[in-house]
N, C-alpha and C positions, 0 to 999 in steps of 0.2 A: 198490803195495807187493808185493815178492816174498815168496812163501810157500814153505815146504817141504811137499810132500805125501808122507806115508808110507803105504804099502799093506802091510797084514798079511794074508796069505792062509792058507787052511786053519786058521783060528783058531776054536776052539769058544767058545760064549757065555761060560762062566765066565772063561776066560782073556781074552776080549775086554773084559769088564766090569772085570776087574782092571787091564788095561792102560789103559783109559780113566781110571780113578781115579788111576793113577800119572802119566799124561801130563798130566792136568788140572792137576796141581801144578807142572808145568814150563812153564806158560803156553801150552799148546796151545789154540788158539782154537776148534776145531771138529772134530767127528767125524761120520762117515757109516758106519752099520752096514748090512750086508746079509748074506745067508746065508754064513757062514764067511769073511767078508771085513770088515776094518775099515780105513777110511781116516782119517788124522789129519792136521791142518793146524796149522802154526805160522808166524808171521812169521819171516823169515830171521834178522833181527837178534836175535830172542829165543831162538834155539836154542842149547842147550849140549850139545855132543857128549859131553862127559864124563858129565854127569848122565843123559843119554839112554842111554848104553851101560850104566850101572849098572842101570837099570830093565830093559833087554833081557836082561842076565845073569840077573836074578831071574825074569822072566816066561818066558824061553827061547822066543822066537818069531822066525821068519824074516821079513824085510821087504825091500822095495825103496823107493826114494825118488827124487823128482825136484824140480827147482825150477820153480815155477809163477809166471810174471811177473804174470799177471792172472787172478783167479778170478771167475767169474760165480756168486756165492753163491746167487742166486735160482734159477739153473738147477740147481744141485746139490740144494738142498732140495726144489724143486718136483718133481724127478724121482722122489723117494721119499716125499714127505710124504702120508700118509693121515690122515684124521680119527681122533680118539681118542674112544671112547665109554666113559664112566665111570659105572657103575651104583652107586647108593647101597647100601652093604654090608648095610644092615638092611631098607630099604624096597624094594629091588630095582628101583626106578624109575630111569630115565635121569637122572642127576644133572647131568652136565656133558658137553658135546660140544665138543671142541677141533678147530677146522678152520682152514684157510687161507681167505683172502678169496675165492678162486675156487671153493670148495666151497659148495653150497647149505646154508642153515641147517637144523637138525634141530628141527622144531616140537615134538616130544615131549620134548625136553630141558628141564630146569629152567633150566640156564644154557648159552647158546651163547657160546663164547669164540673170537675171531678172533686167530690168532697167525701172524705172519710171522717165523719163527725166524732166518732168515739163518744165522749160525753161533753164535748165543748158545745157552746151555744152558737147556732147560726147555720142552718141547713136550707133555709128558704121555706120550710114547712110552716113555721110560726108566722103569725100575722105581722109581727114587728119587722122581721127580716124581709119578708115578702114585700111589704110596703116600701122598705128602704130601696130594694132593687127596682121596684116599679118607678119610684121617683128618680132614681139614678138614670133610668132609661131615657128620661126627659132632659137630662143635662148633657153638656158637652165636656167630656173629660180629656179631650185631645191636648197633650202636652201640659196637663195640669198637675199641680202639687196637691196631694191629698193626705189628710190625716184620718185614719180609721181608729176611733177611740172606743176600745172595748171590742177588739177584733174577733174574739172567740175562735171559730174555725178558720178565720181568714177569708171567708167567702166574699165579703164586700171589697176587701183589698184586691182579691184576685179579679173580680169583675171590673174594678176600676182600671186595673192594668189592661185587661182585655179591651176596654173602651178607649184606651189610648193615653192614660195618665203616665206622665214621665217619671214621677217619684211618689211613692206611697210610704207613709210611716204608719205601721200597724202597732197599736199599743194595747197591752193587756197586763193584768197584775197576777195572772194565774199561770204557773209553770206548765200545767197540763195543757191549757189552751195554747200557750206559746209553742210547745212542742207539736201539738196537733196542727196548728197553723203552718208551721215550717214544713210538715209533711204534705199538706195540701198545696202549698205554694210550689213545692218541688214537683208534685204530681201534675200541676198545671203549667209547668215550665215557665214560671214567672221570674223575671230578672230585676224588676224595679221596686221590690217591696223590702223594706227594712223593718224588722220586728224589734220592739223595745219593751222591756218589762218595766212598768211604772204604774203607780196608783192614780196619777193625775195626767191630764193632757199637758205634755211638756213642750216648751218652746224650742223651735228648731231654727237653724240658720236662715231658712227661707220661709216666709209666711205661706200658709196654705191657701189654695184657691177654693177648695171644697173640703169640708169637715163632715165626717159621718160619725154620729154619736148614737149608736144603737146599744144602749146599756140599761140604766134604770134611773128613776126620777132623782133619788138622793145623790147619786154620783154626778148626774148632770148638773143639778143645782150647786153642788160643791165646786164644780169646775167651770162655771160660766165665765169667771174672770180669766182663767187659764185659756179657755177657748177664744176669748177676745184677743188675748196677747198673741195667739197663734194665727190671727186672722188679718186680712187686709180690709179696706173699706168695701170691697166688692165680694168678699168671701161668702159663699153659700154654705149654710150649716143645716144638716138634716138631723133632727132629733127624733128618736124612736125609743121604744121600751117603756112608754108611759101609758098607764091606764086612763080611760076616759074620765074617771072620777077625779083624777089629779090635774085635769086640764087647766082649771083656774090657777092652781098653785104654780104650774109651769109658766103659763102666759104672764101672770103678774111678775114673776121673777125675770122673765125675758124683757118685759117692758122696763122694769127697774134698771136692768143692766144695759138698756138702750139697744136691744136687738130689734130689728125691723121684721115683723112677722109677715110672711108672704102667703102662706097657706096652711090650713089645718085639715087633715083628713082622718078618717076613722075606719077601722076594719076589725070586726069581732071584739069590740070594746077596747082596742088598742089605738093610740094616736100616733100620727107622724106629723111633725111640724117642720115646715121649711122657713128659714129665716136668713137674713143677711145682717152683717155687723154695721 
């Protein structure tokens, strides 16, 4: 499959993060960040020049692009993939260590997670996923029913099972992400995760105790009613993938849909919002 590779140079982190959020909504399948450089990839047939140009006008960044006939995804992520260490925000102990299969395990970590990201979103490096894991470390997942909406690599589902969740439904609408998540679930020997391909948060036979929605603002807003249908009165919902500039839009929508906001945190211009239904 042919892909388009876009290279944005001399781009500062806040602008890079904003661009990732915008391009993610245009079906870009992968991003590679390095110092002041962002590379973005999209299947050739999925590219809309019109929509892309509208984003570039807003973000105001220069770029170059080329057609790539074959991409060695493993080579791309292996070149820059470093393990992620996440310390418990209260206990200060090493809560989770996210690594590739070629990295040695970290014996001091409570949870060792093996992730082969390829080009799926969710390795723990990005502020959105990191904050989700940090907030998860503060919750009790024992025997809980969990929905992971926008699972990407499956990382959050895998962590939920490691923390004791009895049933996890991992939802994504992208075949590449679903296949990648299946590989990662198998690598971590998880047994309680069911993967479903869907564009929306779907109703299950049992209401979720915890919902993880690490996706993007538009998808979250479109699915607030569905998220409520999947919830009990005590369900905790973690929202991430939202830029700081969109805080008011999200909070106003949550209040309108009668979510109870517990906490709002910010890291590198990205929000995580904890709420109950």
